[in-house]
N, CA, C and O atoms as a Maestro MAE file, in Angstrom:
{
 s_m_m2io_version
 :::
 2.0.0
}

f_m_ct {
 s_m_title
 :::
 protein
 m_atom[340] {
  # First column is atom index #
  i_m_mmod_type
  r_m_x_coord
  r_m_y_coord
  r_m_z_coord
  i_m_residue_number
  s_m_chain_name
  s_m_pdb_residue_name
  s_m_pdb_atom_name
  i_m_atomic_number
  :::
  1 25 78.986 84.379 121.993 1 A "MET " " N  " 7
  2 3 78.286 85.566 121.563 1 A "MET " " CA " 6
  3 2 77.947 85.414 120.081 1 A "MET " " C  " 6
  4 15 78.800 85.054 119.270 1 A "MET " " O  " 8
  5 25 76.723 85.687 119.752 2 A "GLN " " N  " 7
  6 3 76.288 85.606 118.360 2 A "GLN " " CA " 6
  7 2 76.364 86.987 117.720 2 A "GLN " " C  " 6
  8 15 75.875 87.975 118.270 2 A "GLN " " O  " 8
  9 25 76.986 87.032 116.554 3 A "LEU " " N  " 7
  10 3 77.133 88.295 115.844 3 A "LEU " " CA " 6
  11 2 75.880 88.596 115.039 3 A "LEU " " C  " 6
  12 15 75.164 87.676 114.645 3 A "LEU " " O  " 8
  13 25 75.605 89.870 114.788 4 A "PRO " " N  " 7
  14 3 74.469 90.225 113.936 4 A "PRO " " CA " 6
  15 2 74.690 89.677 112.525 4 A "PRO " " C  " 6
  16 15 75.837 89.509 112.110 4 A "PRO " " O  " 8
  17 25 73.626 89.398 111.783 5 A "PRO " " N  " 7
  18 3 73.766 88.841 110.432 5 A "PRO " " CA " 6
  19 2 74.651 89.688 109.520 5 A "PRO " " C  " 6
  20 15 75.393 89.139 108.706 5 A "PRO " " O  " 8
  21 25 74.589 91.003 109.640 6 A "ALA " " N  " 7
  22 3 75.404 91.868 108.785 6 A "ALA " " CA " 6
  23 2 76.903 91.638 109.024 6 A "ALA " " C  " 6
  24 15 77.714 91.841 108.121 6 A "ALA " " O  " 8
  25 25 77.266 91.218 110.232 7 A "ALA " " N  " 7
  26 3 78.677 90.996 110.547 7 A "ALA " " CA " 6
  27 2 79.238 89.801 109.776 7 A "ALA " " C  " 6
  28 15 80.436 89.749 109.498 7 A "ALA " " O  " 8
  29 25 78.384 88.848 109.434 8 A "ALA " " N  " 7
  30 3 78.846 87.670 108.693 8 A "ALA " " CA " 6
  31 2 79.358 88.052 107.307 8 A "ALA " " C  " 6
  32 15 80.179 87.335 106.734 8 A "ALA " " O  " 8
  33 25 78.890 89.157 106.768 9 A "ALA " " N  " 7
  34 3 79.295 89.584 105.432 9 A "ALA " " CA " 6
  35 2 80.595 90.388 105.441 9 A "ALA " " C  " 6
  36 15 81.143 90.685 104.380 9 A "ALA " " O  " 8
  37 25 81.086 90.736 106.609 10 A "VAL " " N  " 7
  38 3 82.312 91.527 106.709 10 A "VAL " " CA " 6
  39 2 83.506 90.604 106.459 10 A "VAL " " C  " 6
  40 15 83.645 89.581 107.130 10 A "VAL " " O  " 8
  41 25 84.363 90.955 105.505 11 A "PRO " " N  " 7
  42 3 85.517 90.095 105.217 11 A "PRO " " CA " 6
  43 2 86.505 90.074 106.375 11 A "PRO " " C  " 6
  44 15 86.631 91.052 107.112 11 A "PRO " " O  " 8
  45 25 87.201 88.956 106.528 12 A "THR " " N  " 7
  46 3 88.215 88.852 107.569 12 A "THR " " CA " 6
  47 2 89.601 88.987 106.944 12 A "THR " " C  " 6
  48 15 89.818 88.652 105.779 12 A "THR " " O  " 8
  49 25 90.516 89.481 107.745 13 A "VAL " " N  " 7
  50 3 91.887 89.677 107.278 13 A "VAL " " CA " 6
  51 2 92.886 88.945 108.174 13 A "VAL " " C  " 6
  52 15 94.088 89.199 108.103 13 A "VAL " " O  " 8
  53 25 92.396 88.048 109.006 14 A "GLY " " N  " 7
  54 3 93.263 87.293 109.901 14 A "GLY " " CA " 6
  55 2 93.188 87.822 111.311 14 A "GLY " " C  " 6
  56 15 92.288 88.584 111.665 14 A "GLY " " O  " 8
  57 25 94.158 87.399 112.117 15 A "GLY " " N  " 7
  58 3 94.215 87.807 113.517 15 A "GLY " " CA " 6
  59 2 95.534 88.493 113.821 15 A "GLY " " C  " 6
  60 15 96.184 89.036 112.927 15 A "GLY " " O  " 8
  61 25 95.925 88.466 115.088 16 A "PHE " " N  " 7
  62 3 97.166 89.139 115.497 16 A "PHE " " CA " 6
  63 2 98.392 88.561 114.808 16 A "PHE " " C  " 6
  64 15 99.286 89.307 114.409 16 A "PHE " " O  " 8
  65 25 98.444 87.249 114.665 17 A "VAL " " N  " 7
  66 3 99.667 86.625 114.140 17 A "VAL " " CA " 6
  67 2 99.576 86.248 112.670 17 A "VAL " " C  " 6
  68 15 100.597 85.953 112.048 17 A "VAL " " O  " 8
  69 25 98.379 86.251 112.103 18 A "ASP " " N  " 7
  70 3 98.243 85.837 110.703 18 A "ASP " " CA " 6
  71 2 97.516 86.883 109.858 18 A "ASP " " C  " 6
  72 15 96.794 86.545 108.920 18 A "ASP " " O  " 8
  73 25 97.711 88.132 110.195 19 A "THR " " N  " 7
  74 3 97.053 89.219 109.479 19 A "THR " " CA " 6
  75 2 97.572 89.292 108.045 19 A "THR " " C  " 6
  76 15 98.777 89.209 107.805 19 A "THR " " O  " 8
  77 25 96.657 89.447 107.102 20 A "SER " " N  " 7
  78 3 97.026 89.498 105.692 20 A "SER " " CA " 6
  79 2 97.139 90.942 105.210 20 A "SER " " C  " 6
  80 15 96.133 91.633 105.047 20 A "SER " " O  " 8
  81 25 98.356 91.384 104.988 21 A "LEU " " N  " 7
  82 3 98.611 92.716 104.448 21 A "LEU " " CA " 6
  83 2 97.866 92.895 103.134 21 A "LEU " " C  " 6
  84 15 97.243 93.931 102.902 21 A "LEU " " O  " 8
  85 25 97.932 91.885 102.277 22 A "GLU " " N  " 7
  86 3 97.307 91.970 100.955 22 A "GLU " " CA " 6
  87 2 95.795 92.159 101.062 22 A "GLU " " C  " 6
  88 15 95.216 92.970 100.340 22 A "GLU " " O  " 8
  89 25 95.156 91.409 101.964 23 A "GLN " " N  " 7
  90 3 93.703 91.524 102.113 23 A "GLN " " CA " 6
  91 2 93.304 92.907 102.628 23 A "GLN " " C  " 6
  92 15 92.294 93.463 102.197 23 A "GLN " " O  " 8
  93 25 94.086 93.456 103.540 24 A "ILE " " N  " 7
  94 3 93.782 94.794 104.048 24 A "ILE " " CA " 6
  95 2 93.904 95.811 102.919 24 A "ILE " " C  " 6
  96 15 93.033 96.667 102.762 24 A "ILE " " O  " 8
  97 25 94.961 95.728 102.142 25 A "ILE " " N  " 7
  98 3 95.169 96.677 101.041 25 A "ILE " " CA " 6
  99 2 94.034 96.568 100.022 25 A "ILE " " C  " 6
  100 15 93.560 97.584 99.513 25 A "ILE " " O  " 8
  101 25 93.598 95.342 99.721 26 A "ILE " " N  " 7
  102 3 92.492 95.135 98.774 26 A "ILE " " CA " 6
  103 2 91.221 95.828 99.263 26 A "ILE " " C  " 6
  104 15 90.469 96.380 98.460 26 A "ILE " " O  " 8
  105 25 90.977 95.802 100.565 27 A "LEU " " N  " 7
  106 3 89.759 96.403 101.132 27 A "LEU " " CA " 6
  107 2 89.792 97.932 101.126 27 A "LEU " " C  " 6
  108 15 88.747 98.573 101.243 27 A "LEU " " O  " 8
  109 25 90.978 98.517 100.990 28 A "ARG " " N  " 7
  110 3 91.156 99.973 100.960 28 A "ARG " " CA " 6
  111 2 90.446 100.682 102.128 28 A "ARG " " C  " 6
  112 15 89.607 101.553 101.902 28 A "ARG " " O  " 8
  113 25 90.779 100.312 103.362 29 A "PRO " " N  " 7
  114 3 90.109 100.931 104.513 29 A "PRO " " CA " 6
  115 2 90.526 102.390 104.697 29 A "PRO " " C  " 6
  116 15 91.618 102.796 104.300 29 A "PRO " " O  " 8
  117 25 89.639 103.158 105.302 30 A "ASP " " N  " 7
  118 3 89.961 104.539 105.666 30 A "ASP " " CA " 6
  119 2 90.879 104.583 106.882 30 A "ASP " " C  " 6
  120 15 91.694 105.493 107.032 30 A "ASP " " O  " 8
  121 25 90.730 103.581 107.748 31 A "LEU " " N  " 7
  122 3 91.468 103.557 109.008 31 A "LEU " " CA " 6
  123 2 91.646 102.113 109.450 31 A "LEU " " C  " 6
  124 15 90.714 101.312 109.364 31 A "LEU " " O  " 8
  125 25 92.845 101.780 109.924 32 A "VAL " " N  " 7
  126 3 93.115 100.477 110.529 32 A "VAL " " CA " 6
  127 2 93.514 100.724 111.975 32 A "VAL " " C  " 6
  128 15 94.352 101.580 112.259 32 A "VAL " " O  " 8
  129 25 92.906 99.964 112.892 33 A "LEU " " N  " 7
  130 3 93.277 100.038 114.301 33 A "LEU " " CA " 6
  131 2 94.260 98.921 114.597 33 A "LEU " " C  " 6
  132 15 94.043 97.776 114.201 33 A "LEU " " O  " 8
  133 25 95.336 99.246 115.289 34 A "ALA " " N  " 7
  134 3 96.342 98.256 115.659 34 A "ALA " " CA " 6
  135 2 96.615 98.370 117.150 34 A "ALA " " C  " 6
  136 15 96.498 99.442 117.745 34 A "ALA " " O  " 8
  137 25 96.981 97.240 117.735 35 A "TYR " " N  " 7
  138 3 97.365 97.212 119.140 35 A "TYR " " CA " 6
  139 2 98.788 96.717 119.237 35 A "TYR " " C  " 6
  140 15 99.364 96.245 118.257 35 A "TYR " " O  " 8
  141 25 99.341 96.827 120.405 36 A "GLN " " N  " 7
  142 3 100.718 96.469 120.654 36 A "GLN " " CA " 6
  143 2 101.014 95.035 120.207 36 A "GLN " " C  " 6
  144 15 102.155 94.730 119.859 36 A "GLN " " O  " 8
  145 25 100.018 94.155 120.209 37 A "GLY " " N  " 7
  146 3 100.223 92.775 119.797 37 A "GLY " " CA " 6
  147 2 100.391 92.605 118.296 37 A "GLY " " C  " 6
  148 15 100.862 91.561 117.845 37 A "GLY " " O  " 8
  149 25 100.016 93.610 117.516 38 A "ASN " " N  " 7
  150 3 100.193 93.530 116.071 38 A "ASN " " CA " 6
  151 2 101.657 93.744 115.712 38 A "ASN " " C  " 6
  152 15 102.397 94.427 116.420 38 A "ASN " " O  " 8
  153 25 102.051 93.148 114.606 39 A "SER " " N  " 7
  154 3 103.423 93.264 114.139 39 A "SER " " CA " 6
  155 2 103.746 94.706 113.763 39 A "SER " " C  " 6
  156 15 102.994 95.349 113.031 39 A "SER " " O  " 8
  157 25 104.851 95.198 114.263 40 A "ARG " " N  " 7
  158 3 105.305 96.556 113.911 40 A "ARG " " CA " 6
  159 2 105.585 96.634 112.405 40 A "ARG " " C  " 6
  160 15 105.330 97.651 111.759 40 A "ARG " " O  " 8
  161 25 106.116 95.534 111.868 41 A "GLU " " N  " 7
  162 3 106.380 95.473 110.433 41 A "GLU " " CA " 6
  163 2 105.093 95.641 109.631 41 A "GLU " " C  " 6
  164 15 105.076 96.358 108.630 41 A "GLU " " O  " 8
  165 25 104.012 94.984 110.065 42 A "LEU " " N  " 7
  166 3 102.725 95.109 109.375 42 A "LEU " " CA " 6
  167 2 102.225 96.549 109.426 42 A "LEU " " C  " 6
  168 15 101.771 97.089 108.418 42 A "LEU " " O  " 8
  169 25 102.308 97.164 110.594 43 A "VAL " " N  " 7
  170 3 101.862 98.557 110.745 43 A "VAL " " CA " 6
  171 2 102.664 99.459 109.802 43 A "VAL " " C  " 6
  172 15 102.092 100.314 109.126 43 A "VAL " " O  " 8
  173 25 103.972 99.270 109.756 44 A "ASP " " N  " 7
  174 3 104.814 100.077 108.863 44 A "ASP " " CA " 6
  175 2 104.451 99.848 107.399 44 A "ASP " " C  " 6
  176 15 104.405 100.799 106.618 44 A "ASP " " O  " 8
  177 25 104.192 98.590 107.017 45 A "GLN " " N  " 7
  178 3 103.837 98.278 105.634 45 A "GLN " " CA " 6
  179 2 102.498 98.914 105.257 45 A "GLN " " C  " 6
  180 15 102.343 99.415 104.144 45 A "GLN " " O  " 8
  181 25 101.544 98.895 106.166 46 A "LEU " " N  " 7
  182 3 100.251 99.522 105.896 46 A "LEU " " CA " 6
  183 2 100.426 101.023 105.687 46 A "LEU " " C  " 6
  184 15 99.848 101.601 104.767 46 A "LEU " " O  " 8
  185 25 101.215 101.639 106.536 47 A "ARG " " N  " 7
  186 3 101.457 103.078 106.401 47 A "ARG " " CA " 6
  187 2 102.172 103.388 105.097 47 A "ARG " " C  " 6
  188 15 101.855 104.381 104.442 47 A "ARG " " O  " 8
  189 25 103.131 102.556 104.710 48 A "GLN " " N  " 7
  190 3 103.836 102.751 103.435 48 A "GLN " " CA " 6
  191 2 102.886 102.601 102.250 48 A "GLN " " C  " 6
  192 15 103.109 103.187 101.190 48 A "GLN " " O  " 8
  193 25 101.825 101.815 102.432 49 A "ALA " " N  " 7
  194 3 100.829 101.631 101.375 49 A "ALA " " CA " 6
  195 2 99.814 102.772 101.354 49 A "ALA " " C  " 6
  196 15 98.877 102.761 100.555 49 A "ALA " " O  " 8
  197 25 100.004 103.762 102.241 50 A "GLY " " N  " 7
  198 3 99.122 104.923 102.263 50 A "GLY " " CA " 6
  199 2 97.883 104.753 103.110 50 A "GLY " " C  " 6
  200 15 96.945 105.541 102.998 50 A "GLY " " O  " 8
  201 25 97.862 103.735 103.956 51 A "ILE " " N  " 7
  202 3 96.707 103.478 104.820 51 A "ILE " " CA " 6
  203 2 96.966 104.110 106.183 51 A "ILE " " C  " 6
  204 15 98.041 103.944 106.759 51 A "ILE " " O  " 8
  205 25 95.984 104.827 106.690 52 A "THR " " N  " 7
  206 3 96.085 105.435 108.010 52 A "THR " " CA " 6
  207 2 95.940 104.352 109.069 52 A "THR " " C  " 6
  208 15 94.971 103.593 109.061 52 A "THR " " O  " 8
  209 25 96.908 104.281 109.982 53 A "VAL " " N  " 7
  210 3 96.884 103.289 111.055 53 A "VAL " " CA " 6
  211 2 96.937 104.027 112.386 53 A "VAL " " C  " 6
  212 15 97.823 104.848 112.622 53 A "VAL " " O  " 8
  213 25 95.977 103.723 113.245 54 A "LEU " " N  " 7
  214 3 95.977 104.241 114.610 54 A "LEU " " CA " 6
  215 2 96.444 103.096 115.496 54 A "LEU " " C  " 6
  216 15 95.715 102.125 115.699 54 A "LEU " " O  " 8
  217 25 97.652 103.208 116.020 55 A "ALA " " N  " 7
  218 3 98.252 102.140 116.819 55 A "ALA " " CA " 6
  219 2 98.210 102.510 118.292 55 A "ALA " " C  " 6
  220 15 98.740 103.541 118.706 55 A "ALA " " O  " 8
  221 25 97.571 101.649 119.075 56 A "PHE " " N  " 7
  222 3 97.455 101.856 120.514 56 A "PHE " " CA " 6
  223 2 98.453 100.981 121.256 56 A "PHE " " C  " 6
  224 15 98.735 99.858 120.841 56 A "PHE " " O  " 8
  225 25 98.989 101.506 122.364 57 A "ASN " " N  " 7
  226 3 99.740 100.679 123.299 57 A "ASN " " CA " 6
  227 2 98.750 99.870 124.110 57 A "ASN " " C  " 6
  228 15 97.582 100.243 124.221 57 A "ASN " " O  " 8
  229 25 99.206 98.764 124.679 58 A "GLU " " N  " 7
  230 3 98.356 97.961 125.548 58 A "GLU " " CA " 6
  231 2 98.049 98.804 126.788 58 A "GLU " " C  " 6
  232 15 98.970 99.257 127.467 58 A "GLU " " O  " 8
  233 25 96.768 99.018 127.089 59 A "PRO " " N  " 7
  234 3 96.442 99.853 128.251 59 A "PRO " " CA " 6
  235 2 96.793 99.148 129.554 59 A "PRO " " C  " 6
  236 15 96.636 97.934 129.682 59 A "PRO " " O  " 8
  237 25 97.265 99.923 130.507 60 A "LEU " " N  " 7
  238 3 97.619 99.378 131.820 60 A "LEU " " CA " 6
  239 2 96.587 99.748 132.880 60 A "LEU " " C  " 6
  240 15 96.649 99.256 134.007 60 A "LEU " " O  " 8
  241 25 95.644 100.608 132.523 61 A "ALA " " N  " 7
  242 3 94.613 101.039 133.464 61 A "ALA " " CA " 6
  243 2 93.337 101.360 132.686 61 A "ALA " " C  " 6
  244 15 93.380 101.656 131.492 61 A "ALA " " O  " 8
  245 25 92.226 101.297 133.369 62 A "ILE " " N  " 7
  246 3 90.944 101.590 132.724 62 A "ILE " " CA " 6
  247 2 90.933 103.008 132.169 62 A "ILE " " C  " 6
  248 15 90.333 103.256 131.124 62 A "ILE " " O  " 8
  249 25 91.580 103.926 132.845 63 A "SER " " N  " 7
  250 3 91.616 105.309 132.353 63 A "SER " " CA " 6
  251 2 92.300 105.389 130.985 63 A "SER " " C  " 6
  252 15 91.940 106.232 130.164 63 A "SER " " O  " 8
  253 25 93.278 104.523 130.735 64 A "GLU " " N  " 7
  254 3 93.943 104.508 129.434 64 A "GLU " " CA " 6
  255 2 93.004 103.980 128.350 64 A "GLU " " C  " 6
  256 15 93.049 104.451 127.214 64 A "GLU " " O  " 8
  257 25 92.160 103.017 128.685 65 A "ILE " " N  " 7
  258 3 91.164 102.515 127.729 65 A "ILE " " CA " 6
  259 2 90.206 103.643 127.373 65 A "ILE " " C  " 6
  260 15 89.865 103.830 126.205 65 A "ILE " " O  " 8
  261 25 89.777 104.387 128.372 66 A "VAL " " N  " 7
  262 3 88.883 105.523 128.140 66 A "VAL " " CA " 6
  263 2 89.556 106.538 127.223 66 A "VAL " " C  " 6
  264 15 88.932 107.035 126.286 66 A "VAL " " O  " 8
  265 25 90.811 106.846 127.481 67 A "ASP " " N  " 7
  266 3 91.545 107.793 126.634 67 A "ASP " " CA " 6
  267 2 91.630 107.298 125.194 67 A "ASP " " C  " 6
  268 15 91.461 108.080 124.258 67 A "ASP " " O  " 8
  269 25 91.890 106.006 125.014 68 A "GLN " " N  " 7
  270 3 91.983 105.438 123.674 68 A "GLN " " CA " 6
  271 2 90.643 105.507 122.951 68 A "GLN " " C  " 6
  272 15 90.593 105.839 121.767 68 A "GLN " " O  " 8
  273 25 89.572 105.200 123.648 69 A "MET " " N  " 7
  274 3 88.249 105.238 123.017 69 A "MET " " CA " 6
  275 2 87.836 106.668 122.678 69 A "MET " " C  " 6
  276 15 87.172 106.896 121.667 69 A "MET " " O  " 8
  277 25 88.224 107.634 123.515 70 A "GLU " " N  " 7
  278 3 87.954 109.038 123.199 70 A "GLU " " CA " 6
  279 2 88.721 109.467 121.957 70 A "GLU " " C  " 6
  280 15 88.179 110.176 121.109 70 A "GLU " " O  " 8
  281 25 89.967 109.050 121.842 71 A "LEU " " N  " 7
  282 3 90.748 109.366 120.650 71 A "LEU " " CA " 6
  283 2 90.126 108.723 119.418 71 A "LEU " " C  " 6
  284 15 90.021 109.357 118.368 71 A "LEU " " O  " 8
  285 25 89.719 107.482 119.544 72 A "LEU " " N  " 7
  286 3 89.070 106.806 118.432 72 A "LEU " " CA " 6
  287 2 87.795 107.539 118.029 72 A "LEU " " C  " 6
  288 15 87.521 107.691 116.838 72 A "LEU " " O  " 8
  289 25 87.014 107.995 119.003 73 A "TRP " " N  " 7
  290 3 85.802 108.755 118.699 73 A "TRP " " CA " 6
  291 2 86.140 110.041 117.952 73 A "TRP " " C  " 6
  292 15 85.464 110.401 116.988 73 A "TRP " " O  " 8
  293 25 87.175 110.722 118.393 74 A "LEU " " N  " 7
  294 3 87.563 111.964 117.725 74 A "LEU " " CA " 6
  295 2 87.957 111.716 116.272 74 A "LEU " " C  " 6
  296 15 87.655 112.522 115.392 74 A "LEU " " O  " 8
  297 25 88.624 110.605 116.032 75 A "ILE " " N  " 7
  298 3 89.110 110.317 114.684 75 A "ILE " " CA " 6
  299 2 88.034 109.691 113.803 75 A "ILE " " C  " 6
  300 15 87.891 110.072 112.641 75 A "ILE " " O  " 8
  301 25 87.283 108.744 114.336 76 A "ALA " " N  " 7
  302 3 86.380 107.966 113.482 76 A "ALA " " CA " 6
  303 2 84.899 108.137 113.784 76 A "ALA " " C  " 6
  304 15 84.059 107.886 112.919 76 A "ALA " " O  " 8
  305 25 84.573 108.554 114.980 77 A "GLY " " N  " 7
  306 3 83.175 108.542 115.369 77 A "GLY " " CA " 6
  307 2 82.402 109.799 115.065 77 A "GLY " " C  " 6
  308 15 81.171 109.779 115.039 77 A "GLY " " O  " 8
  309 25 83.079 110.861 114.840 78 A "SER " " N  " 7
  310 3 82.433 112.138 114.627 78 A "SER " " CA " 6
  311 2 82.838 112.682 113.259 78 A "SER " " C  " 6
  312 15 83.975 113.123 113.091 78 A "SER " " O  " 8
  313 25 81.942 112.660 112.287 79 A "PRO " " N  " 7
  314 3 82.310 113.135 110.945 79 A "PRO " " CA " 6
  315 2 82.944 114.523 110.976 79 A "PRO " " C  " 6
  316 15 82.395 115.462 111.554 79 A "PRO " " O  " 8
  317 25 84.092 114.630 110.354 80 A "GLY " " N  " 7
  318 3 84.786 115.900 110.305 80 A "GLY " " CA " 6
  319 2 85.590 116.218 111.541 80 A "GLY " " C  " 6
  320 15 86.198 117.285 111.629 80 A "GLY " " O  " 8
  321 25 85.604 115.287 112.521 81 A "ALA " " N  " 7
  322 3 86.305 115.568 113.778 81 A "ALA " " CA " 6
  323 2 87.788 115.789 113.568 81 A "ALA " " C  " 6
  324 15 88.394 116.630 114.231 81 A "ALA " " O  " 8
  325 25 88.387 115.027 112.634 82 A "GLU " " N  " 7
  326 3 89.822 115.164 112.442 82 A "GLU " " CA " 6
  327 2 90.188 116.562 111.973 82 A "GLU " " C  " 6
  328 15 91.301 117.025 112.222 82 A "GLU " " O  " 8
  329 25 89.279 117.233 111.304 83 A "ALA " " N  " 7
  330 3 89.544 118.606 110.847 83 A "ALA " " CA " 6
  331 2 89.507 119.596 112.014 83 A "ALA " " C  " 6
  332 15 90.079 120.683 111.928 83 A "ALA " " O  " 8
  333 25 88.837 119.219 113.100 84 A "ARG " " N  " 7
  334 3 88.721 120.106 114.263 84 A "ARG " " CA " 6
  335 2 89.835 119.882 115.265 84 A "ARG " " C  " 6
  336 15 89.978 120.668 116.202 84 A "ARG " " O  " 8
  337 25 90.640 118.820 115.095 85 A "ARG " " N  " 7
  338 3 91.693 118.515 116.061 85 A "ARG " " CA " 6
  339 2 92.843 119.470 115.925 85 A "ARG " " C  " 6
  340 15 93.824 119.363 116.661 85 A "ARG " " O  " 8
  :::
 }
 m_bond[339] {
  # First column is bond index #
  i_m_from
  i_m_to
  i_m_order
  :::
  1 1 2 1
  2 2 3 1
  3 3 4 2
  4 3 5 1
  5 5 6 1
  6 6 7 1
  7 7 8 2
  8 7 9 1
  9 9 10 1
  10 10 11 1
  11 11 12 2
  12 11 13 1
  13 13 14 1
  14 14 15 1
  15 15 16 2
  16 15 17 1
  17 17 18 1
  18 18 19 1
  19 19 20 2
  20 19 21 1
  21 21 22 1
  22 22 23 1
  23 23 24 2
  24 23 25 1
  25 25 26 1
  26 26 27 1
  27 27 28 2
  28 27 29 1
  29 29 30 1
  30 30 31 1
  31 31 32 2
  32 31 33 1
  33 33 34 1
  34 34 35 1
  35 35 36 2
  36 35 37 1
  37 37 38 1
  38 38 39 1
  39 39 40 2
  40 39 41 1
  41 41 42 1
  42 42 43 1
  43 43 44 2
  44 43 45 1
  45 45 46 1
  46 46 47 1
  47 47 48 2
  48 47 49 1
  49 49 50 1
  50 50 51 1
  51 51 52 2
  52 51 53 1
  53 53 54 1
  54 54 55 1
  55 55 56 2
  56 55 57 1
  57 57 58 1
  58 58 59 1
  59 59 60 2
  60 59 61 1
  61 61 62 1
  62 62 63 1
  63 63 64 2
  64 63 65 1
  65 65 66 1
  66 66 67 1
  67 67 68 2
  68 67 69 1
  69 69 70 1
  70 70 71 1
  71 71 72 2
  72 71 73 1
  73 73 74 1
  74 74 75 1
  75 75 76 2
  76 75 77 1
  77 77 78 1
  78 78 79 1
  79 79 80 2
  80 79 81 1
  81 81 82 1
  82 82 83 1
  83 83 84 2
  84 83 85 1
  85 85 86 1
  86 86 87 1
  87 87 88 2
  88 87 89 1
  89 89 90 1
  90 90 91 1
  91 91 92 2
  92 91 93 1
  93 93 94 1
  94 94 95 1
  95 95 96 2
  96 95 97 1
  97 97 98 1
  98 98 99 1
  99 99 100 2
  100 99 101 1
  101 101 102 1
  102 102 103 1
  103 103 104 2
  104 103 105 1
  105 105 106 1
  106 106 107 1
  107 107 108 2
  108 107 109 1
  109 109 110 1
  110 110 111 1
  111 111 112 2
  112 111 113 1
  113 113 114 1
  114 114 115 1
  115 115 116 2
  116 115 117 1
  117 117 118 1
  118 118 119 1
  119 119 120 2
  120 119 121 1
  121 121 122 1
  122 122 123 1
  123 123 124 2
  124 123 125 1
  125 125 126 1
  126 126 127 1
  127 127 128 2
  128 127 129 1
  129 129 130 1
  130 130 131 1
  131 131 132 2
  132 131 133 1
  133 133 134 1
  134 134 135 1
  135 135 136 2
  136 135 137 1
  137 137 138 1
  138 138 139 1
  139 139 140 2
  140 139 141 1
  141 141 142 1
  142 142 143 1
  143 143 144 2
  144 143 145 1
  145 145 146 1
  146 146 147 1
  147 147 148 2
  148 147 149 1
  149 149 150 1
  150 150 151 1
  151 151 152 2
  152 151 153 1
  153 153 154 1
  154 154 155 1
  155 155 156 2
  156 155 157 1
  157 157 158 1
  158 158 159 1
  159 159 160 2
  160 159 161 1
  161 161 162 1
  162 162 163 1
  163 163 164 2
  164 163 165 1
  165 165 166 1
  166 166 167 1
  167 167 168 2
  168 167 169 1
  169 169 170 1
  170 170 171 1
  171 171 172 2
  172 171 173 1
  173 173 174 1
  174 174 175 1
  175 175 176 2
  176 175 177 1
  177 177 178 1
  178 178 179 1
  179 179 180 2
  180 179 181 1
  181 181 182 1
  182 182 183 1
  183 183 184 2
  184 183 185 1
  185 185 186 1
  186 186 187 1
  187 187 188 2
  188 187 189 1
  189 189 190 1
  190 190 191 1
  191 191 192 2
  192 191 193 1
  193 193 194 1
  194 194 195 1
  195 195 196 2
  196 195 197 1
  197 197 198 1
  198 198 199 1
  199 199 200 2
  200 199 201 1
  201 201 202 1
  202 202 203 1
  203 203 204 2
  204 203 205 1
  205 205 206 1
  206 206 207 1
  207 207 208 2
  208 207 209 1
  209 209 210 1
  210 210 211 1
  211 211 212 2
  212 211 213 1
  213 213 214 1
  214 214 215 1
  215 215 216 2
  216 215 217 1
  217 217 218 1
  218 218 219 1
  219 219 220 2
  220 219 221 1
  221 221 222 1
  222 222 223 1
  223 223 224 2
  224 223 225 1
  225 225 226 1
  226 226 227 1
  227 227 228 2
  228 227 229 1
  229 229 230 1
  230 230 231 1
  231 231 232 2
  232 231 233 1
  233 233 234 1
  234 234 235 1
  235 235 236 2
  236 235 237 1
  237 237 238 1
  238 238 239 1
  239 239 240 2
  240 239 241 1
  241 241 242 1
  242 242 243 1
  243 243 244 2
  244 243 245 1
  245 245 246 1
  246 246 247 1
  247 247 248 2
  248 247 249 1
  249 249 250 1
  250 250 251 1
  251 251 252 2
  252 251 253 1
  253 253 254 1
  254 254 255 1
  255 255 256 2
  256 255 257 1
  257 257 258 1
  258 258 259 1
  259 259 260 2
  260 259 261 1
  261 261 262 1
  262 262 263 1
  263 263 264 2
  264 263 265 1
  265 265 266 1
  266 266 267 1
  267 267 268 2
  268 267 269 1
  269 269 270 1
  270 270 271 1
  271 271 272 2
  272 271 273 1
  273 273 274 1
  274 274 275 1
  275 275 276 2
  276 275 277 1
  277 277 278 1
  278 278 279 1
  279 279 280 2
  280 279 281 1
  281 281 282 1
  282 282 283 1
  283 283 284 2
  284 283 285 1
  285 285 286 1
  286 286 287 1
  287 287 288 2
  288 287 289 1
  289 289 290 1
  290 290 291 1
  291 291 292 2
  292 291 293 1
  293 293 294 1
  294 294 295 1
  295 295 296 2
  296 295 297 1
  297 297 298 1
  298 298 299 1
  299 299 300 2
  300 299 301 1
  301 301 302 1
  302 302 303 1
  303 303 304 2
  304 303 305 1
  305 305 306 1
  306 306 307 1
  307 307 308 2
  308 307 309 1
  309 309 310 1
  310 310 311 1
  311 311 312 2
  312 311 313 1
  313 313 314 1
  314 314 315 1
  315 315 316 2
  316 315 317 1
  317 317 318 1
  318 318 319 1
  319 319 320 2
  320 319 321 1
  321 321 322 1
  322 322 323 1
  323 323 324 2
  324 323 325 1
  325 325 326 1
  326 326 327 1
  327 327 328 2
  328 327 329 1
  329 329 330 1
  330 330 331 1
  331 331 332 2
  332 331 333 1
  333 333 334 1
  334 334 335 1
  335 335 336 2
  336 335 337 1
  337 337 338 1
  338 338 339 1
  339 339 340 2
  :::
 }
}
């Protein structure tokens, strides 16, 4: 799959096993998404650094994926949605 040109400019912070806490903190994200495969220690460190982390469990059914995407939409996809929750 070829990524759009704008995606090439997005900095990387590693993967599941080599995620860079320092690089994430430098980027100062509004929200970090984590999955069960991410280190619990990393998630805790990000939260201690004041970064909002939305951590999902590994879905066991398609309905759980739908629920996760709806939650993500409520938090990140709709401006001001978090104030309405």
